[in-house]
Wavefront OBJ file of the C-alpha trace (Angstrom):
o trace
v 0.000 0.000 0.000
v 1.310 3.415 -0.937
v 1.571 5.986 1.824
v -0.352 9.146 1.077
v 1.990 12.135 1.274
v 0.440 15.591 1.206
v 2.370 18.705 0.224
v 3.209 20.837 3.260
v 1.085 23.777 2.067
v -1.940 21.475 1.882
v -1.316 20.154 5.413
v -1.233 23.725 6.698
v -4.389 24.618 4.812
v -6.189 21.590 6.198
v -5.042 22.517 9.721
v -6.469 26.027 9.433
v -9.733 25.190 7.714
v -10.650 22.271 9.928
v -10.864 24.557 12.931
v -7.903 23.520 15.035
v -7.077 26.281 17.501
v -3.574 27.618 17.757
v -2.045 28.569 21.092
v -1.669 32.183 22.124
v 0.745 32.655 25.018
v 0.104 35.307 27.672
v 2.799 36.006 30.244
v 2.628 37.702 33.645
v 3.913 37.393 37.184
v 1.880 36.912 40.351
v 2.808 37.766 43.932
v 2.106 34.294 45.264
v 4.290 35.351 48.176
v 5.211 38.682 49.721
v 3.281 41.748 50.845
v 1.168 42.028 47.668
v -0.126 38.463 47.831
v -3.830 39.062 48.604
v -4.512 41.630 45.884
v -2.284 39.959 43.300
v -3.972 36.571 43.647
v -7.392 38.185 43.264
v -6.161 39.754 40.019
v -4.873 36.340 38.908
v -8.303 34.826 39.481
v -9.771 37.380 37.090
v -7.219 36.400 34.446
v -7.992 32.720 34.971
v -11.762 33.050 34.692
v -11.421 34.982 31.433
v -9.032 32.380 29.994
v -11.245 29.472 30.964
v -14.357 31.038 29.467
v -12.595 31.998 26.221
v -11.126 28.522 25.798
v -14.437 26.834 26.601
v -15.986 28.872 23.781
v -13.327 27.696 21.311
v -10.762 30.469 21.729
v -10.355 33.970 20.333
v -11.562 34.171 16.725
v -9.475 36.456 14.522
v -8.663 36.498 10.822
v -10.266 33.128 10.211
v -8.233 31.479 12.970
v -8.942 30.451 16.550
v -6.495 31.010 19.393
v -6.605 29.102 22.662
v -5.138 31.024 25.589
v -2.266 29.504 27.515
v -0.591 31.241 30.453
v 3.036 31.318 31.458
v 3.488 32.888 34.883
v 5.907 32.987 37.796
v 5.971 34.115 41.407
v 7.528 37.577 41.574
v 7.581 37.410 45.399
v 6.427 41.091 45.449
v 9.995 41.923 44.447
v 10.992 44.357 41.675
v 14.285 42.567 40.971
v 12.420 39.332 40.330
v 10.021 41.134 37.997
v 12.766 42.390 35.699
v 14.308 38.932 35.402
v 10.998 37.169 34.887
v 9.547 39.492 32.250
v 12.784 39.149 30.277
v 12.450 35.382 30.568
v 8.824 35.395 29.410
v 9.698 37.463 26.338
v 12.968 35.783 25.356
v 12.547 32.166 26.473
v 8.816 31.572 26.799
v 8.028 33.594 23.652
v 4.949 35.242 25.153
v 2.742 36.858 22.494
v 1.280 39.419 24.913
v 1.742 40.305 28.562
v -0.317 41.351 31.553
v 1.302 43.425 34.269
v 2.152 42.279 37.764
v 0.072 43.697 40.600
v 1.086 47.161 41.917
v 2.477 50.287 40.321
v 6.074 49.728 41.415
v 6.301 46.206 39.965
v 4.529 47.295 36.787
v 6.944 50.196 36.225
v 9.805 47.701 36.332
v 8.066 45.247 33.995
v 7.361 48.095 31.553
v 11.077 48.730 31.060
v 11.401 45.185 29.722
v 8.228 45.047 27.635
v 8.962 48.376 25.939
v 12.540 47.347 25.205
v 11.252 44.297 23.329
v 8.207 46.084 21.845
v 5.687 43.790 23.494
v 2.141 44.845 24.334
v 1.391 44.819 28.069
v -2.012 45.600 29.520
v -1.488 46.984 32.990
v -3.961 46.202 35.717
v -3.599 46.650 39.452
v -1.325 49.599 38.608
v -2.737 53.115 38.894
v 0.346 55.335 39.145
v 0.454 57.555 36.062
v 4.131 58.477 35.709
v 4.942 55.346 33.696
v 2.744 56.661 30.862
v 4.661 59.950 30.510
v 7.916 58.310 29.388
v 7.171 57.895 25.698
v 6.081 54.252 25.880
v 4.209 52.769 22.939
v 2.970 49.350 24.067
v 1.484 49.963 27.542
v -2.273 50.188 28.046
v -3.636 51.003 31.503
v -6.909 49.483 32.760
v -7.160 51.297 36.113
v -8.225 54.900 36.617
v -4.967 56.802 37.297
v -3.940 57.280 40.920
v -4.327 61.063 40.860
v -8.108 60.544 40.665
v -8.472 58.021 43.519
v -9.263 60.369 46.404
v -10.893 63.257 44.546
v -14.319 61.649 44.764
v -13.824 61.079 48.495
v -13.081 64.761 49.019
v -16.021 65.814 46.840
v -18.288 63.593 48.931
v -16.816 64.912 52.184
v -17.389 68.496 51.025
v -21.126 67.798 50.849
v -21.166 66.340 54.380
v -18.595 68.257 56.400
v -16.791 71.125 54.629
v -14.936 72.031 57.849
v -13.437 68.558 58.414
v -9.805 68.337 59.513
v -8.035 65.829 57.290
v -5.073 63.565 58.096
v -3.142 61.770 55.339
v -1.399 58.606 56.558
v -0.013 56.567 53.685
v 2.560 54.035 52.559
v 5.781 55.516 51.211
v 5.450 53.699 47.880
v 4.990 54.919 44.310
v 1.269 54.164 44.100
v 0.257 55.745 47.409
v 2.422 58.811 46.870
v 0.944 59.259 43.384
v -2.537 59.170 44.948
v -1.945 61.310 48.022
v 0.076 64.210 46.630
v -2.651 65.340 44.190
v -5.283 64.657 46.875
v -3.556 67.014 49.340
v -3.594 69.785 46.745
v -7.240 69.093 45.950
v -8.200 69.077 49.651
v -6.615 72.484 50.100
v -8.318 73.749 46.941
v -11.673 72.674 48.423
v -10.863 74.575 51.629
v -10.204 71.631 53.951
v -7.756 71.907 56.819
v -4.995 69.372 56.142
v -4.135 68.917 59.798
v -1.574 66.121 59.481
v 0.351 64.226 56.829
v 2.934 61.463 57.186
v 4.190 58.589 55.049
v 5.170 55.302 56.673
v 7.728 52.774 55.515
v 6.484 49.757 53.528
v 5.968 46.679 55.737
v 5.211 48.830 58.806
v 3.387 46.776 61.429
v 3.231 49.193 64.393
v 1.345 52.428 63.732
v 1.135 53.568 67.370
v 3.403 56.611 66.988
v 1.598 57.859 63.881
v -1.814 57.264 65.469
v -0.783 59.345 68.476
v 0.128 62.180 66.093
v -3.246 61.880 64.325
v -5.032 62.181 67.670
v -2.872 65.181 68.676
v -3.645 66.911 65.352
v -7.395 66.737 66.160
v -8.038 65.337 62.685
v -11.581 64.119 62.108
v -10.971 62.291 58.821
v -8.168 59.885 57.885
v -7.234 59.197 54.269
v -4.409 56.988 53.035
v -3.138 53.429 53.405
v -1.374 51.492 50.681
v -2.070 47.790 50.123
v -3.723 44.959 52.024
v -1.136 44.064 54.665
v -0.489 47.598 55.889
v -4.041 48.857 55.353
v -5.675 46.118 57.401
v -3.117 46.523 60.187
v -3.616 50.288 60.258
v -7.399 49.882 60.475
v -7.126 47.398 63.354
v -4.834 49.696 65.324
v -6.914 52.836 64.688
v -9.920 50.938 66.028
v -8.084 49.557 69.078
v -6.772 53.041 69.940
v -10.371 54.359 69.769
v -9.350 57.271 67.536
v -12.336 59.680 67.330
v -12.617 59.782 63.542
v -15.773 60.563 61.580
v -14.534 58.971 58.351
v -11.752 56.604 57.255
v -10.824 55.973 53.637
v -8.040 53.528 52.800
v -6.581 52.518 49.466
v -6.971 49.008 48.041
v -7.247 46.898 51.212
v -10.952 47.398 52.055
v -11.982 46.159 48.630
v -10.877 42.604 49.417
v -13.552 40.191 50.661
v -11.064 39.354 53.451
v -11.644 42.834 54.904
v -14.776 41.598 56.644
v -12.563 39.401 58.845
v -11.534 42.551 60.746
v -14.954 42.627 62.411
v -15.852 45.947 64.023
v -12.559 47.484 62.866
v -13.861 47.137 59.298
v -17.113 49.036 59.866
v -17.462 52.382 58.114
v -14.180 52.176 56.203
v -14.404 53.469 52.628
v -12.408 52.330 49.604
v -12.060 54.089 46.237
v -12.962 51.270 43.885
v -12.422 50.585 40.217
v -15.582 48.433 40.186
v -18.173 46.952 42.527
v -20.719 44.180 41.940
v -23.544 46.697 42.457
v -22.453 48.845 39.520
v -24.625 48.243 36.473
v -22.875 49.348 33.308
v -24.596 48.283 30.111
v -21.937 46.107 28.524
v -21.334 46.650 24.816
v -18.940 43.703 24.855
v -18.568 40.674 27.115
v -20.735 39.501 30.030
v -22.893 41.629 32.284
v -21.632 42.503 35.753
v -24.131 40.082 37.272
v -22.976 37.233 35.033
v -19.318 37.943 35.767
v -19.921 38.054 39.525
v -21.987 34.858 39.416
v -19.344 32.953 37.441
v -16.532 34.254 39.631
v -18.294 33.363 42.872
v -19.109 29.899 41.565
v -15.478 29.270 40.620
v -13.745 30.731 43.692
v -16.459 30.590 46.353
v -15.973 34.274 47.184
v -17.293 37.469 45.582
v -15.020 39.304 43.151
v -13.026 42.371 44.149
v -12.158 45.218 41.808
v -8.733 43.601 41.362
v -10.504 40.470 40.108
v -12.696 42.540 37.798
v -9.682 44.442 36.483
v -7.899 41.191 35.685
v -10.887 39.800 33.788
v -11.503 43.096 31.975
v -7.869 43.187 30.813
v -8.471 39.918 29.060
v -11.684 41.187 27.504
v -10.062 44.335 26.145
v -7.127 42.387 24.688
v -9.509 39.818 23.198
v -11.573 42.512 21.497
v -8.460 44.224 20.126
v -7.244 40.946 18.600
v -10.675 40.411 17.058
v -10.732 43.974 15.717
v -7.220 43.585 14.331
v -8.039 40.222 12.774
v -4.551 39.195 13.811
v -2.158 38.704 16.714
v 0.418 40.938 15.011
v 1.723 43.387 17.636
v 1.434 46.528 15.490
v -2.124 45.717 14.399
v -3.286 44.862 17.933
v -1.636 48.021 19.305
v -3.502 50.070 16.700
v -6.773 48.417 17.742
v -6.048 49.187 21.406
v -5.293 52.806 20.513
v -8.729 52.990 18.860
v -10.539 51.310 21.777
v -13.477 53.122 23.347
v -15.802 50.464 24.741
v -17.969 49.807 27.776
v -17.796 46.387 29.417
v -19.280 45.262 32.742
v -16.203 46.952 34.269
v -17.128 50.342 32.805
v -15.674 52.415 30.004
v -12.147 51.766 28.721
v -10.306 54.290 26.550
v -6.573 54.940 26.266
v -4.779 58.231 25.698
v -2.881 58.259 22.398
v -0.835 61.452 22.821
v 2.911 60.831 22.988
v 3.266 62.461 26.417
v 0.714 60.161 28.059
v 0.291 57.228 25.703
v -1.675 54.332 27.178
v -2.999 56.270 30.177
v -6.562 55.282 31.052
v -8.859 58.222 30.275
v -12.280 56.567 30.078
v -12.791 54.717 33.333
v -14.504 56.296 36.359
v -14.337 55.173 39.990
v -16.939 54.554 42.683
v -16.678 54.711 46.479
v -17.665 51.697 48.563
v -18.184 51.638 52.337
v -18.319 48.672 54.691
v -21.634 48.749 56.562
v -23.724 46.364 58.634
v -26.960 45.214 57.059
v -30.189 44.626 58.967
v -28.979 41.219 60.127
v -25.686 42.662 61.381
v -23.634 41.176 58.559
v -20.768 43.237 57.155
v -21.328 44.178 53.514
v -19.854 46.664 51.057
v -22.210 49.335 49.739
v -21.637 51.848 46.945
v -22.112 55.330 48.434
v -20.727 57.608 45.680
v -21.489 58.930 43.150
v -25.076 59.393 44.212
v -26.371 58.155 40.858
v -24.705 54.777 41.489
v -25.289 54.398 45.223
v -26.689 51.216 46.745
v -26.887 52.764 50.256
v -26.475 56.119 51.966
v -23.071 57.106 53.324
v -22.697 56.450 57.057
v -21.185 59.684 58.419
v -19.945 60.026 61.061
v -18.946 56.402 61.632
v -18.793 56.858 65.431
l 1 2 3 4 5 6 7 8 9 10 11 12 13 14 15 16 17 18 19 20 21 22 23 24 25 26 27 28 29 30 31 32 33 34 35 36 37 38 39 40 41 42 43 44 45 46 47 48 49 50 51 52 53 54 55 56 57 58 59 60 61 62 63 64 65 66 67 68 69 70 71 72 73 74 75 76 77 78 79 80 81 82 83 84 85 86 87 88 89 90 91 92 93 94 95 96 97 98 99 100 101 102 103 104 105 106 107 108 109 110 111 112 113 114 115 116 117 118 119 120 121 122 123 124 125 126 127 128 129 130 131 132 133 134 135 136 137 138 139 140 141 142 143 144 145 146 147 148 149 150 151 152 153 154 155 156 157 158 159 160 161 162 163 164 165 166 167 168 169 170 171 172 173 174 175 176 177 178 179 180 181 182 183 184 185 186 187 188 189 190 191 192 193 194 195 196 197 198 199 200 201 202 203 204 205 206 207 208 209 210 211 212 213 214 215 216 217 218 219 220 221 222 223 224 225 226 227 228 229 230 231 232 233 234 235 236 237 238 239 240 241 242 243 244 245 246 247 248 249 250 251 252 253 254 255 256 257 258 259 260 261 262 263 264 265 266 267 268 269 270 271 272 273 274 275 276 277 278 279 280 281 282 283 284 285 286 287 288 289 290 291 292 293 294 295 296 297 298 299 300 301 302 303 304 305 306 307 308 309 310 311 312 313 314 315 316 317 318 319 320 321 322 323 324 325 326 327 328 329 330 331 332 333 334 335 336 337 338 339 340 341 342 343 344 345 346 347 348 349 350 351 352 353 354 355 356 357 358 359 360 361 362 363 364 365 366 367 368 369 370 371 372 373 374 375 376 377 378 379 380 381 382 383 384 385 386 387 388 389 390 391 392 393 394 395 396 397 398 399 400
């Protein structure tokens, strides 16, 4: 019997037309260990849910081809030195087609040096600091509202409740927190607030007693600041145990995690500027509704999604749509599609600046404010309290 031998071009044609999916490799690091662990793993879960749903539906369809998503990822240990090594490895050895950022602004800034050097697209999520987008980069696309906007809504809300409040800023001495707090101080003064106290604390601080004593001495009535989960949750516990007479507390990042409820009474009343909450109801032009996302996420991980989870999933959606629009996984074509993106998903609007002096900066997404409150049964729940058009409950003010 003669063996049938097909010309190579015919084998390739058969492969494409019979619907076999090709692999598309996405690289990123996760802080499986270190101070950023809680928030980073929540972001990872968003990535994973998106991948699993895309692959279950047959992959990303573009240019007559289907692409199944495969991840290559490593533990960055919340360490910038690890990030630089690992992103180089993912580009050069693992041949990643596209990249997602690590969690946090400082790690992302380091990863961006590598991805720009090798002209690789990286969608940045869990990274709000805006300076990285002023450096002439071409392949970065930010999913989070920039840090300079984080506390403006809080101060606008406070102005309606207590225009004579004395404000204390207590925040982590890290790129993200500094990028949030410095513009917020200026805005607070512009609104006529008394900025009674301001101090940055070293990353990994575990004893806030000295700073808390200064807050009390300053007669501040409102505390704004924090950093990430480990320091933010510790600060909240110690403020509560010292019985600081505050009318409002707003902390960055940490109170958005479902784990925040484990703080018990120390969690009550704390506000978080949030990129997304399950109660928000944007009409999605692309992808699932917020309710469907939250339902699928909760079913998979047995916990409700945080905004870090939503940001991770939305990053996948926006990349997926750009590939579909480009009809290709070619970097230049996908970058052009991302530059042209202006779309609303369950996560809200996503649009990127295209000017050279701020390329990739997120200019479409708006934030909400969520506050931990007790419901009628005494259970701790997060409620959206600002803007008023999106609220699910009234602001509790003062909290004591």
